[in-house]
N, C-alpha and C positions, 0 to 999 in steps of 0.2 A: 504494499500500499503506498511505502514511501516514496518509492519510484513512482508513483503518479506524478503531474505536470500538478495539479493541484493542491498536492500536501505541502510543497514547499509555500508556494503564496500563503496559504490560511496559514502556519506557523511565522512568519514574518509577520502577518497584520495582528495576529494574537499577542505577539511577541510587543510590538509602538502598543498594542491596549494594553497590555500588562497581566495578560490570562498564559499562565504556563501552560502549553498545548505538549500533549502525550498522543500516541499510535492510539491507547484506549479513547479516551474522550473523543478525537472523532473520528473510529469506529462508531461506540454509541452514538455519538451525532448524525451521524451519518442511518446508520440503523435507525433511526426514530425517523429522522424524516423521510425518507424513503416512502413507508404507505403511508406518510398521509400528503407525501408530494402526489402521489397516484391515486390515491381518493381525492383531490380536489381536481386534477386534471378529469379524471375520469368520471367526476359528478357535474363536471364545467362540459363532458360532453353532452353527457346524456342531456341534463340543461336544456343546452342550445339546439340536440337533434329532438328531442320531444316537443321541444317548446310552441311550432307550428301544428305540428298533430294537436296536441293538448288544446288549443286555443279552438282551432274548428270542430273538437268532439264539444267544449261546451256551449259552443255556437248553436249546434245539433242542439244538445240535450236542451237551451233553451228554449230555441224553434219549436222541439216537440212538447214542452209546459206549455207553449203559447197556443198550441194550436195551431201553426204557420207551416205545414208539413201540404204541400198541393198533392194530388194523384199520381202526379208520374215523378217520377225521377228523372235527375238532372246524372246523365251517366257520362263519365269521361270516352273521348273519343280514344281513347287504346281501350278500353275497356271493352266499346261497342265493338273495334274492332277484334278482340278475341273473341267475342262471341259468334259476331257472322265466321270466322275463324271453325268457330266451334260446329254451327250450324251448319257449313259446306261439307265439314268433315265425317257429319252424319253423326256427331256426339250426342246419346241420349239420356237425357236427367231419370233417373226415375227415384220413387222411394223403394229402401231394402224393409223387410220383413223378416226377421229371422225365426226358422219354423221348430217346428215343438222335437227336439228328439222321442222318439219314444222306443 
């Protein structure tokens, strides 16, 4: 660990501040900081990626509660295309009923 580029820099900065730094203190600090940083990064990514969908879901719930839904739903163009492709391929949708085994 002492052969890394950042260790001498950390040691010099600590010496200027007046803190005596050892390998164990650096190891403990890094060992404690890595999970915290990982959690912050992961939480931030999750928040920013799910925020738009969460807003749309909340709007949908409000519309549902207020009775603002129309009889017809607006479908995404890509989804409409996939439905048309399924129809062309002859994919049949059906309900499944389990048979009793006797």
